[in-house]
N, C-alpha and C positions, 0 to 999 in steps of 0.2 A: 504494500500500500504506500502511496506517496501523496504529498500535498503540493498543490500548485497554486500560483497566482496568475490569473489570466485577464486579459483585456477583452471587453465585449464591445460590439459595434452598435451603431444606430439601427433601427428596424429595417430600413431599406437595404443596407449592406448585409445585415444578417439574413434577410430573405434571399438575397442573391447567392449567398453561400449555401443556404438550405436547398435552393433549386439545384445546385451542382451536386450536393449530397444525394438528393432524390434521383438525379439522372444516373449517378454511379451505383445506386443501390442494386440494380439488376446485374451489375458487372462484377462487383467485388464481393469477397466472402464475408467481410465484416463492415457493413455500412456504418458510417459515422452516426447516423440517426439512431442506431441501435445501442449506442454507447451511453446515451443519456447526457450528452454534453452539448452546449451551444457553440456556434462558430466563435472562434477566439484566437488570440495570439498569446502564447504562454510567455510570461516574464521570468518565472523562477519555479523550481521544482526540487523537492527533497523528500526522502523517506522518513526523515527525523526532524520534527519541528516542535518548538514550544508553542502549541496552538493558541493558547490564551494570549500570550504576549504578541505573537505574530498578528492575530486578529486586531488587537489594539493598535499596533504600529501601522498596519495596513489601513485601518480606518483614518488615522491621522494623516498618512501619506495621501490617501484619496481626497480627503477634505481640502488639502493644500495644493492639489494638482488640478489644473484646468482641463476640461475636455479638449480634445485635439483632433485634427484631421489626419487621415491615414489613407494610403493608396495601395491597393492590391494590383501589382503591375506585371507579374510574370507567373509562369508555371514552372515548377521544379519537382525533382525527385531526389530524395535521400536514398541512395542505393546501398543502404545498410540492411541488416537483418530485419529491421522494422518495415522496410519497403514503403516509405511515406511519400505520397503525392501531395503537392501543396501549391497554394498561391503564395508567391513571394511578396513581401511587404517592402515598398520603397523605403530605404533607410535614410533618415534625416538626422541632423545633429540633435534636434529636439527629442526624437525617439531614442537615440543612443544615450542622451543625458538622462532621460526618464528611466531607462533600463539601468543605467549605472547607479542612480540614486536609489532605486528600489532594490537593486542587488545588494547594496550595502545594508539596507534594512533587513532584507530577507536573510542574509548570511549571519547576521547577529542573532537570529532566532532559529536557525536551522543548522544541523550538522550535515556535512557532506552534500552540499547542493549538487544537483545533477549537472554534470560537465557540459551538456549541450546548451545550458542557459547561462553559463558563466561569462563574465566580461571578456571580450575578445574572441569568444567562440560562438556567441549567440547568433543564430540566423532567424530573424523574425519571419514567421510564416503562419499561414492558416492551413491546417491539415484538412485535406479533402478525402483522403483514403489512407489507411495504413494496413500493414500486414499483407501488402500486395506481393503475391508470388510473381515471378518473371512472366509467366503465361498471361497474367491479367494486366500488366503494365501497358501494353500497346493499346488495348481496347479502352482502358480507363483514360489514358492520355489523349486518345482521339476524341473522347467526350469533352474533356476539359479544354482542349484546344479550340473548341467551338465557342467558348464563352468570350464575349467581347471585353477586352481589357484596355485600359485600366478601369478598375472599380474604385471610385472615390467615396470615402465614407468618413465617419467620425467615431471616436471612442468616448462615450459618456460615462462608462463605469468599469469597474474591475471586480473580480470575485476571487474568493478563496475556495478551492475545491479539494475534495478527498477523492483520490483515484484508487479504487480497490484493485487488487490483482485480478479479480473477476467480478463481474457485476457492473451496474451503472455508476457513473460518476455522481458524487453527492456534492451539492453546493452548500458550503458552510456559511458563507456571508457574501452579500452583494453590496458594494460601496459606490455611491454616486460620486463622480469627480466634481471638485469645486464647491462642495457644500460648506466648507469652512473659510472661504475667501480665496 
């Protein structure tokens, strides 16, 4: 089981990603819609967190962070054992600074943060399918390539989630950005 902090999109952007998930559902073995997660960009992840302290720190961070624009601009594949197909997020200085600031907060309340989300290694993305065997990559990629990019959206909130080893993702807290000034 792990715990993650994720950025969520405005309804129109979220709907655009849901549409891709739906289009992929007949092609992939494990559709994203079956996992119990909303479209998102993961900021940080760890198997070991001080949950109470992390929730409080995340609420403070969210309150002092303004909503911001985000662009989904490319299609990519992590050719690891996870076989992840994704929309790449255009990297901006503001996004990297937000990630750096939250990473410091997260690492204070987590042991052994997941290496994929560490400073200097993070590839901001929106997962479209995961667990893709090589035989499904071509068909899944053909579907995703038909989506007109870029998709411009905004990020109004972030969430803390629990990701069990099996079963659906559980949302532990949703935090609106900019609530505290």
